[in-house]
C-alpha positions as a printed Julia matrix, in Angstrom:
84×3 Matrix{Float64}:
  80.64   85.64  129.94
  77.87   83.93  132.5
  76.66   85.05  135.95
  78.91   82.7   137.5
  81.95   84.22  135.84
  80.71   87.69  136.94
  80.02   86.42  140.52
  83.76   84.72  140.61
  85.39   87.99  139.23
  83.72   90.21  141.68
  84.55   87.88  144.59
  87.97   87.84  143.72
  88.12   91.65  143.67
  86.33   91.84  146.86
  89.0    89.61  148.32
  91.76   91.82  146.98
  89.83   95.09  148.28
  89.86   93.31  152.07
  93.16   92.22  151.71
  94.27   95.57  150.77
  91.93   97.73  153.57
  93.96   95.05  156.09
  97.37   96.37  154.8
  96.37  100.14  155.06
  94.97   99.47  158.54
  98.27   97.73  159.66
 100.49  100.93  158.21
  98.28  103.37  159.97
  98.71  101.52  162.84
 102.48  101.53  162.65
 102.71  105.04  161.47
 101.01  105.77  164.93
 103.89  103.93  166.59
 106.42  105.53  164.73
 104.85  108.89  165.34
 104.72  108.4   169.33
 108.31  107.22  169.07
 109.41  110.22  167.48
 107.67  112.15  170.06
 109.89  110.36  172.65
 112.57  111.03  171.03
 112.33  114.92  170.44
 111.29  115.02  174.08
 115.06  113.7   174.59
 116.51  116.16  172.31
 115.2   118.94  173.69
 116.35  117.49  177.26
 119.77  116.97  175.68
 120.03  120.25  174.06
 118.98  122.17  177.21
 121.73  120.26  179.08
 124.21  121.05  176.29
 123.45  124.97  176.65
 123.82  124.93  180.49
 127.29  123.07  179.82
 128.17  125.46  177.44
 127.55  128.26  179.96
 129.06  126.44  182.34
 132.15  126.3   180.33
 132.07  130.02  179.4
 132.2   131.33  182.98
 135.34  128.81  183.53
 137.19  130.5   180.23
 136.45  133.76  182.12
 137.75  132.51  185.45
 140.88  131.4   184.0
 141.07  134.17  181.96
 140.74  136.35  184.82
 143.22  134.27  186.86
 145.77  134.2   184.49
 145.7   138.22  184.35
 145.87  138.28  187.96
 149.06  136.11  187.71
 150.69  137.62  184.91
 150.11  141.08  186.64
 151.88  139.77  190.12
 154.78  138.18  188.19
 155.4   141.48  186.5
 154.83  143.52  189.99
 151.68  145.03  188.86
 149.0   145.6   192.01
 145.85  144.09  191.21
 142.3   144.34  192.68
 140.29  141.27  193.42
């Protein structure tokens, strides 16, 4: 091989490296965008989890209220005096 062939091969490889660097930069930027999107979604999930826990507490309170009312109604039906 002469020096011109070596120069041509070197230029080809340099172009390949530049293209790979560009691709790597684009991928890094895309990963950053995805990471930011994941953070937003995690925040939404956390907020919804808090709301879900609050609703579960409300459901338990209502179940207890229904149970208590049922017991009062049952006791009144059989003629037993119940304290409020």
